[in-house]
Z-matrix of the N, CA and C atoms (Angstrom, degrees):
N
C 1 1.450
C 2 1.524 1 109.38
N 3 1.318 2 115.02 1 137.33
C 4 1.473 3 118.90 2 -176.71
C 5 1.519 4 110.57 3 -74.39
N 6 1.345 5 114.06 4 156.37
C 7 1.446 6 120.66 5 176.97
C 8 1.529 7 110.75 6 -59.87
N 9 1.318 8 116.17 7 -39.11
C 10 1.458 9 119.76 8 -178.60
C 11 1.513 10 110.09 9 -64.11
N 12 1.300 11 117.10 10 -38.72
C 13 1.470 12 119.60 11 -178.01
C 14 1.526 13 111.61 12 -68.63
N 15 1.291 14 117.01 13 -19.21
C 16 1.462 15 121.26 14 -176.00
C 17 1.520 16 112.78 15 -95.50
N 18 1.293 17 117.51 16 7.19
C 19 1.462 18 117.38 17 -166.74
C 20 1.517 19 115.27 18 -129.51
N 21 1.307 20 119.79 19 37.50
C 22 1.436 21 120.51 20 177.81
C 23 1.543 22 112.37 21 -64.06
N 24 1.270 23 117.34 22 125.56
C 25 1.475 24 125.08 23 173.93
C 26 1.505 25 115.72 24 67.68
N 27 1.293 26 120.43 25 50.94
C 28 1.457 27 122.45 26 174.47
C 29 1.535 28 108.90 27 -72.25
N 30 1.287 29 115.98 28 146.15
C 31 1.464 30 123.60 29 -172.77
C 32 1.503 31 115.01 30 -55.75
N 33 1.331 32 121.06 31 -32.54
C 34 1.458 33 125.21 32 -174.04
C 35 1.532 34 114.46 33 -35.08
N 36 1.296 35 117.73 34 89.99
C 37 1.439 36 120.77 35 -178.64
C 38 1.474 37 113.85 36 75.25
N 39 1.302 38 117.94 37 8.84
C 40 1.466 39 123.74 38 -173.84
C 41 1.506 40 109.83 39 -99.36
N 42 1.328 41 115.11 40 64.87
C 43 1.444 42 119.96 41 178.65
C 44 1.514 43 107.80 42 -133.61
N 45 1.323 44 117.43 43 148.21
C 46 1.445 45 119.30 44 178.12
C 47 1.529 46 109.99 45 -61.33
N 48 1.302 47 117.06 46 146.26
C 49 1.440 48 120.17 47 176.29
C 50 1.512 49 110.22 48 -62.56
N 51 1.323 50 117.64 49 147.53
C 52 1.454 51 120.31 50 -178.45
C 53 1.489 52 111.56 51 -54.10
N 54 1.325 53 113.88 52 136.08
C 55 1.455 54 120.17 53 175.50
C 56 1.526 55 113.55 54 83.93
N 57 1.305 56 118.19 55 -7.72
C 58 1.479 57 118.37 56 179.63
C 59 1.502 58 110.31 57 -86.81
N 60 1.279 59 115.72 58 132.89
C 61 1.470 60 123.04 59 -177.52
C 62 1.521 61 108.55 60 -77.19
N 63 1.332 62 117.15 61 131.96
C 64 1.445 63 120.94 62 177.73
C 65 1.529 64 113.07 63 -112.00
N 66 1.339 65 116.81 64 -4.74
C 67 1.444 66 118.45 65 -179.56
C 68 1.510 67 109.96 66 -76.45
N 69 1.314 68 115.58 67 149.52
C 70 1.431 69 121.47 68 179.36
C 71 1.513 70 109.38 69 -121.90
N 72 1.285 71 115.43 70 157.63
C 73 1.467 72 118.30 71 178.12
C 74 1.515 73 109.70 72 -74.42
N 75 1.311 74 114.37 73 159.55
C 76 1.458 75 119.61 74 177.86
C 77 1.533 76 111.36 75 -57.37
N 78 1.316 77 116.07 76 -34.61
C 79 1.471 78 119.24 77 178.80
C 80 1.489 79 111.82 78 -63.13
N 81 1.330 80 118.85 79 -43.17
C 82 1.458 81 119.38 80 -179.36
C 83 1.499 82 112.03 81 -71.29
N 84 1.343 83 118.38 82 -28.50
C 85 1.459 84 120.89 83 177.66
C 86 1.501 85 111.37 84 -60.06
N 87 1.334 86 115.67 85 -38.41
C 88 1.442 87 120.15 86 -175.01
C 89 1.520 88 111.73 87 -89.08
N 90 1.363 89 118.36 88 1.15
C 91 1.443 90 119.58 89 -179.91
C 92 1.523 91 111.28 90 -67.25
N 93 1.285 92 114.70 91 153.91
C 94 1.476 93 119.26 92 -179.08
C 95 1.496 94 110.29 93 111.76
N 96 1.318 95 115.35 94 126.72
C 97 1.470 96 119.29 95 179.60
C 98 1.526 97 108.50 96 -75.14
N 99 1.289 98 115.76 97 165.51
C 100 1.470 99 120.81 98 177.41
C 101 1.514 100 110.50 99 -58.73
N 102 1.345 101 116.23 100 -38.50
C 103 1.483 102 119.74 101 178.63
C 104 1.505 103 111.80 102 -65.40
N 105 1.343 104 117.53 103 -41.82
C 106 1.443 105 122.50 104 -179.62
C 107 1.561 106 109.42 105 -66.43
N 108 1.305 107 117.17 106 -43.86
C 109 1.457 108 121.45 107 179.20
C 110 1.544 109 110.25 108 -63.54
N 111 1.333 110 117.28 109 -40.72
C 112 1.462 111 120.00 110 177.86
C 113 1.515 112 110.81 111 -63.96
N 114 1.308 113 117.57 112 -39.37
C 115 1.476 114 121.70 113 176.83
C 116 1.525 115 109.50 114 -62.80
N 117 1.325 116 116.49 115 -45.67
C 118 1.466 117 119.98 116 178.28
C 119 1.498 118 112.97 117 -61.57
N 120 1.335 119 116.46 118 -39.82
C 121 1.456 120 121.05 119 177.92
C 122 1.536 121 109.79 120 -60.62
N 123 1.329 122 115.30 121 -45.63
C 124 1.455 123 120.27 122 178.51
C 125 1.529 124 110.95 123 -56.95
N 126 1.321 125 116.77 124 -45.49
C 127 1.468 126 120.02 125 -178.74
C 128 1.526 127 111.42 126 -67.51
N 129 1.314 128 117.85 127 -46.70
C 130 1.466 129 123.76 128 -178.83
C 131 1.510 130 111.82 129 -63.25
N 132 1.312 131 116.27 130 -48.94
C 133 1.466 132 121.61 131 -173.99
C 134 1.535 133 113.27 132 -87.42
N 135 1.314 134 117.22 133 -40.09
C 136 1.457 135 120.40 134 -171.91
C 137 1.524 136 115.04 135 -95.37
N 138 1.327 137 117.07 136 -31.25
C 139 1.455 138 119.16 137 -175.58
C 140 1.518 139 111.28 138 -103.16
N 141 1.307 140 117.69 139 -55.50
C 142 1.454 141 122.27 140 -175.56
C 143 1.519 142 114.69 141 -84.76
N 144 1.339 143 117.80 142 -17.04
C 145 1.453 144 123.31 143 -179.63
C 146 1.520 145 112.82 144 50.86
N 147 1.307 146 116.23 145 43.17
C 148 1.451 147 122.82 146 -178.34
C 149 1.521 148 113.71 147 -53.88
N 150 1.309 149 116.78 148 -36.90
C 151 1.461 150 121.33 149 -176.78
C 152 1.517 151 113.37 150 -62.93
N 153 1.323 152 117.87 151 -24.02
C 154 1.458 153 119.74 152 -179.48
C 155 1.504 154 112.71 153 -61.43
N 156 1.306 155 117.51 154 -30.27
C 157 1.483 156 120.41 155 179.83
C 158 1.525 157 112.22 156 -109.44
N 159 1.334 158 118.15 157 -29.80
C 160 1.434 159 121.68 158 -172.31
C 161 1.514 160 114.65 159 -97.88
N 162 1.303 161 117.22 160 7.10
C 163 1.486 162 122.13 161 178.02
C 164 1.530 163 109.09 162 -118.84
N 165 1.326 164 117.66 163 130.56
C 166 1.461 165 119.03 164 177.33
C 167 1.527 166 110.42 165 -62.22
N 168 1.311 167 114.13 166 158.03
C 169 1.454 168 120.08 167 179.58
C 170 1.515 169 111.31 168 -109.44
N 171 1.311 170 114.81 169 153.47
C 172 1.469 171 122.54 170 174.23
C 173 1.516 172 107.91 171 -78.08
N 174 1.311 173 116.22 172 171.18
C 175 1.487 174 121.56 173 -179.97
C 176 1.531 175 111.24 174 -58.11
N 177 1.323 176 117.31 175 -30.65
C 178 1.475 177 119.33 176 -178.59
C 179 1.537 178 112.26 177 -86.06
N 180 1.340 179 117.99 178 4.31
C 181 1.456 180 121.48 179 177.42
C 182 1.527 181 114.66 180 94.07
N 183 1.323 182 117.42 181 -10.45
C 184 1.458 183 119.45 182 179.47
C 185 1.517 184 110.87 183 -75.50
N 186 1.343 185 116.87 184 152.41
C 187 1.438 186 120.25 185 176.59
C 188 1.516 187 111.21 186 -64.05
N 189 1.301 188 116.89 187 139.72
C 190 1.462 189 122.29 188 178.73
C 191 1.542 190 107.99 189 -88.36
N 192 1.310 191 116.03 190 94.01
C 193 1.469 192 121.41 191 -177.31
C 194 1.526 193 114.15 192 -60.60
N 195 1.305 194 117.62 193 -20.37
C 196 1.473 195 119.65 194 177.68
C 197 1.505 196 111.46 195 -76.06
N 198 1.346 197 117.81 196 -12.39
C 199 1.447 198 122.30 197 177.65
C 200 1.547 199 110.11 198 -125.12
N 201 1.329 200 115.64 199 40.20
C 202 1.445 201 123.51 200 -176.31
C 203 1.523 202 111.37 201 -56.94
N 204 1.322 203 116.39 202 122.95
C 205 1.469 204 125.31 203 177.78
C 206 1.520 205 113.13 204 59.60
N 207 1.340 206 117.22 205 30.50
C 208 1.448 207 122.52 206 -178.08
C 209 1.542 208 113.10 207 -87.12
N 210 1.331 209 116.14 208 2.74
C 211 1.488 210 120.01 209 -175.37
C 212 1.528 211 109.73 210 91.33
N 213 1.319 212 115.23 211 145.46
C 214 1.471 213 119.10 212 -174.44
C 215 1.521 214 110.75 213 -165.46
N 216 1.341 215 115.77 214 161.60
C 217 1.466 216 118.21 215 173.28
C 218 1.536 217 109.16 216 -62.23
N 219 1.313 218 116.34 217 141.51
C 220 1.480 219 120.83 218 -179.91
C 221 1.523 220 106.13 219 -67.31
N 222 1.334 221 118.50 220 124.05
C 223 1.467 222 121.23 221 -175.69
C 224 1.546 223 114.76 222 -82.46
N 225 1.295 224 117.59 223 6.84
C 226 1.458 225 120.58 224 -175.88
C 227 1.536 226 109.66 225 -125.86
N 228 1.310 227 115.91 226 150.53
C 229 1.457 228 123.41 227 172.01
C 230 1.520 229 108.12 228 -117.83
N 231 1.306 230 115.16 229 152.22
C 232 1.466 231 120.04 230 176.25
C 233 1.515 232 109.82 231 -71.26
N 234 1.334 233 116.59 232 143.26
C 235 1.447 234 120.81 233 176.51
C 236 1.537 235 111.83 234 -64.11
N 237 1.316 236 114.06 235 -31.32
C 238 1.481 237 120.25 236 173.46
C 239 1.515 238 107.81 237 -114.16
N 240 1.299 239 118.26 238 130.58
C 241 1.477 240 120.52 239 -178.10
C 242 1.512 241 111.82 240 -52.68
N 243 1.337 242 116.70 241 131.95
C 244 1.450 243 124.30 242 176.85
C 245 1.520 244 107.44 243 -127.79
N 246 1.321 245 116.99 244 121.65
C 247 1.451 246 119.62 245 -175.53
C 248 1.516 247 113.84 246 -63.24
N 249 1.329 248 117.90 247 -25.73
C 250 1.468 249 119.92 248 -179.14
C 251 1.526 250 114.36 249 -103.87
N 252 1.333 251 116.65 250 19.30
C 253 1.480 252 120.06 251 178.92
C 254 1.528 253 109.13 252 -60.80
N 255 1.316 254 118.83 253 127.25
C 256 1.448 255 120.47 254 -179.36
C 257 1.519 256 112.79 255 -67.25
N 258 1.289 257 117.87 256 147.07
C 259 1.467 258 121.16 257 178.26
C 260 1.499 259 112.70 258 -110.88
N 261 1.330 260 118.12 259 -10.31
C 262 1.461 261 121.25 260 179.79
C 263 1.526 262 108.71 261 -134.92
N 264 1.320 263 116.27 262 134.84
C 265 1.441 264 122.90 263 170.96
C 266 1.527 265 106.54 264 -96.77
N 267 1.344 266 118.68 265 126.62
C 268 1.448 267 120.18 266 -172.33
C 269 1.525 268 113.25 267 -71.87
N 270 1.311 269 113.96 268 165.73
C 271 1.460 270 123.45 269 174.81
C 272 1.551 271 107.49 270 -63.60
N 273 1.314 272 115.04 271 135.14
C 274 1.458 273 120.62 272 175.53
C 275 1.518 274 111.55 273 -114.70
N 276 1.324 275 116.95 274 -29.20
C 277 1.463 276 123.00 275 -176.25
C 278 1.518 277 111.65 276 -64.97
N 279 1.330 278 115.38 277 136.85
C 280 1.468 279 124.12 278 172.97
C 281 1.518 280 112.20 279 72.74
N 282 1.309 281 118.69 280 -61.65
C 283 1.437 282 121.85 281 -174.41
C 284 1.530 283 108.51 282 -131.86
N 285 1.325 284 117.50 283 84.43
C 286 1.466 285 120.86 284 179.10
C 287 1.526 286 110.88 285 -53.71
N 288 1.340 287 117.34 286 159.87
C 289 1.451 288 122.32 287 -171.96
C 290 1.548 289 114.79 288 -78.24
N 291 1.281 290 117.55 289 42.47
C 292 1.467 291 121.24 290 177.53
C 293 1.520 292 109.47 291 -175.39
N 294 1.321 293 115.33 292 169.07
C 295 1.440 294 119.71 293 176.21
C 296 1.525 295 109.71 294 -67.68
N 297 1.306 296 118.21 295 168.20
C 298 1.451 297 121.05 296 177.50
C 299 1.538 298 108.98 297 -57.64
N 300 1.322 299 117.59 298 -46.06
C 301 1.471 300 121.10 299 -176.78
C 302 1.533 301 109.79 300 -63.99
N 303 1.322 302 119.14 301 -39.41
C 304 1.456 303 121.73 302 179.13
C 305 1.512 304 111.79 303 -65.48
N 306 1.333 305 115.94 304 -41.63
C 307 1.471 306 119.44 305 179.21
C 308 1.526 307 110.90 306 -66.78
N 309 1.314 308 117.35 307 -41.77
C 310 1.478 309 120.88 308 178.47
C 311 1.518 310 110.10 309 -63.03
N 312 1.323 311 117.67 310 -42.62
C 313 1.477 312 121.38 311 178.71
C 314 1.544 313 109.15 312 -61.19
N 315 1.323 314 116.66 313 -45.41
C 316 1.445 315 120.03 314 178.74
C 317 1.510 316 111.72 315 -59.68
N 318 1.309 317 118.51 316 -47.33
C 319 1.465 318 121.38 317 -175.31
C 320 1.547 319 111.64 318 -72.72
N 321 1.286 320 118.41 319 -25.96
C 322 1.479 321 119.95 320 -177.73
C 323 1.541 322 112.99 321 -95.10
N 324 1.336 323 117.40 322 -22.69
C 325 1.477 324 120.15 323 -176.44
C 326 1.529 325 113.25 324 -120.76
N 327 1.338 326 116.89 325 -20.83
C 328 1.474 327 118.87 326 -174.38
C 329 1.520 328 113.12 327 81.96
N 330 1.325 329 117.30 328 7.27
C 331 1.472 330 122.45 329 -176.51
C 332 1.510 331 109.10 330 -113.21
N 333 1.359 332 115.58 331 137.35
C 334 1.453 333 121.58 332 177.50
C 335 1.506 334 109.99 333 -93.74
N 336 1.342 335 118.32 334 -179.80
C 337 1.478 336 123.10 335 -174.47
C 338 1.512 337 113.05 336 -65.47
N 339 1.300 338 117.87 337 -19.63
C 340 1.468 339 119.39 338 176.75
C 341 1.530 340 112.40 339 -81.51
N 342 1.309 341 117.64 340 2.56
C 343 1.444 342 122.17 341 178.64
C 344 1.510 343 114.62 342 83.80
N 345 1.313 344 117.67 343 4.11
C 346 1.453 345 122.56 344 -176.67
C 347 1.530 346 110.41 345 -115.96
N 348 1.355 347 115.29 346 150.99
C 349 1.478 348 118.50 347 172.22
C 350 1.533 349 109.68 348 -66.04
N 351 1.295 350 116.23 349 154.43
C 352 1.458 351 119.46 350 175.82
C 353 1.521 352 108.95 351 -66.55
N 354 1.313 353 114.39 352 156.56
C 355 1.473 354 120.17 353 -180.00
C 356 1.506 355 108.91 354 -77.58
N 357 1.345 356 113.47 355 155.61
C 358 1.475 357 119.47 356 172.83
C 359 1.525 358 108.52 357 -59.43
N 360 1.296 359 116.26 358 147.21
C 361 1.444 360 131.12 359 11.04
C 362 1.520 361 114.73 360 -92.59
N 363 1.321 362 117.23 361 13.49
C 364 1.469 363 120.45 362 -179.38
C 365 1.516 364 111.37 363 -67.80
N 366 1.344 365 116.99 364 123.50
C 367 1.472 366 118.60 365 177.69
C 368 1.523 367 110.30 366 -71.02
N 369 1.295 368 115.90 367 152.63
C 370 1.460 369 121.37 368 -179.42
C 371 1.532 370 107.27 369 -96.98
N 372 1.289 371 116.04 370 88.23
C 373 1.467 372 123.10 371 -174.84
C 374 1.526 373 111.55 372 -64.54
N 375 1.337 374 116.09 373 151.48
C 376 1.445 375 124.88 374 173.59
C 377 1.531 376 106.58 375 -135.53
N 378 1.334 377 115.43 376 59.88
C 379 1.456 378 121.12 377 -178.04
C 380 1.505 379 110.11 378 -72.47
N 381 1.321 380 116.73 379 158.72
C 382 1.453 381 120.83 380 170.35
C 383 1.541 382 106.41 381 -71.23
N 384 1.271 383 116.59 382 161.71
C 385 1.480 384 120.64 383 178.64
C 386 1.536 385 109.33 384 -61.09
N 387 1.332 386 116.81 385 -41.41
C 388 1.465 387 120.41 386 -179.40
C 389 1.528 388 110.41 387 -61.84
N 390 1.332 389 118.67 388 -43.40
C 391 1.464 390 121.38 389 179.04
C 392 1.522 391 110.53 390 -66.73
N 393 1.323 392 116.98 391 -40.41
C 394 1.467 393 119.09 392 -179.99
C 395 1.547 394 110.33 393 -65.77
N 396 1.326 395 117.31 394 -39.48
C 397 1.469 396 120.53 395 175.09
C 398 1.505 397 111.10 396 -61.22
N 399 1.347 398 116.60 397 -40.44
C 400 1.462 399 120.68 398 -179.18
C 401 1.522 400 110.77 399 -66.79
N 402 1.338 401 117.62 400 -41.77
C 403 1.463 402 121.03 401 178.40
C 404 1.511 403 108.95 402 -61.48
N 405 1.302 404 118.34 403 -46.54
C 406 1.454 405 121.44 404 -178.81
C 407 1.541 406 110.32 405 -62.94
N 408 1.306 407 117.46 406 -42.01
C 409 1.482 408 120.25 407 179.81
C 410 1.528 409 108.84 408 -62.61
N 411 1.323 410 117.73 409 -42.07
C 412 1.492 411 120.13 410 177.95
C 413 1.542 412 110.05 411 -62.62
N 414 1.314 413 116.78 412 -50.32
C 415 1.475 414 119.94 413 -176.97
C 416 1.521 415 110.25 414 -55.99
N 417 1.302 416 116.83 415 -42.49
C 418 1.472 417 120.79 416 -179.10
C 419 1.524 418 111.74 417 -70.42
N 420 1.326 419 117.29 418 -23.49
C 421 1.465 420 121.58 419 -179.05
C 422 1.519 421 113.33 420 -81.95
N 423 1.337 422 116.21 421 -18.93
C 424 1.459 423 120.15 422 -173.25
C 425 1.530 424 112.60 423 -66.21
N 426 1.311 425 117.39 424 -32.89
C 427 1.472 426 124.41 425 178.07
C 428 1.528 427 111.96 426 63.81
N 429 1.299 428 117.03 427 16.73
C 430 1.464 429 120.85 428 171.01
C 431 1.508 430 116.53 429 64.22
N 432 1.291 431 119.84 430 11.43
C 433 1.459 432 119.06 431 -173.74
C 434 1.492 433 114.07 432 -107.08
N 435 1.302 434 118.18 433 -57.64
C 436 1.476 435 119.01 434 -172.39
C 437 1.501 436 110.49 435 -148.42
N 438 1.287 437 115.46 436 135.09
C 439 1.465 438 121.81 437 177.72
C 440 1.536 439 108.49 438 -68.41
N 441 1.300 440 114.86 439 136.90
C 442 1.446 441 119.30 440 175.68
C 443 1.536 442 109.14 441 -63.06
N 444 1.266 443 117.46 442 146.23
C 445 1.470 444 123.69 443 -179.98
C 446 1.524 445 112.86 444 73.98
N 447 1.304 446 119.85 445 13.32
C 448 1.473 447 119.36 446 176.87
C 449 1.513 448 109.67 447 -122.60
């Protein structure tokens, strides 16, 4: 699996701008059809492999499915030292680290609210709007507790 595939949403500059509200209403959390959520799950788990960086690991190195997408230390180091290499991948489950609009912008343009691309090893995605909506619907459906099928 490539490093890029393992690094969805690394912290590097990936924080909401000061004063911006990131909480969502219960109604928006449950938005997304079953088909859209299933599509988002496929992208997050099967294509982007977000859990590889955003899920804590057990002592044996396996992903801790009970804390699926709860945020975790980045398990990779750069081959060449980089002073701004992120050390923590943020929580994605239930309440991703940005507003819906910020997350959609990130997934469709690769640019965060500060106007800059995320730092490596985070890939700069260029998803379609439909795929970005599906990813967001899935992330909000996870509820931060347990990965489906585990």
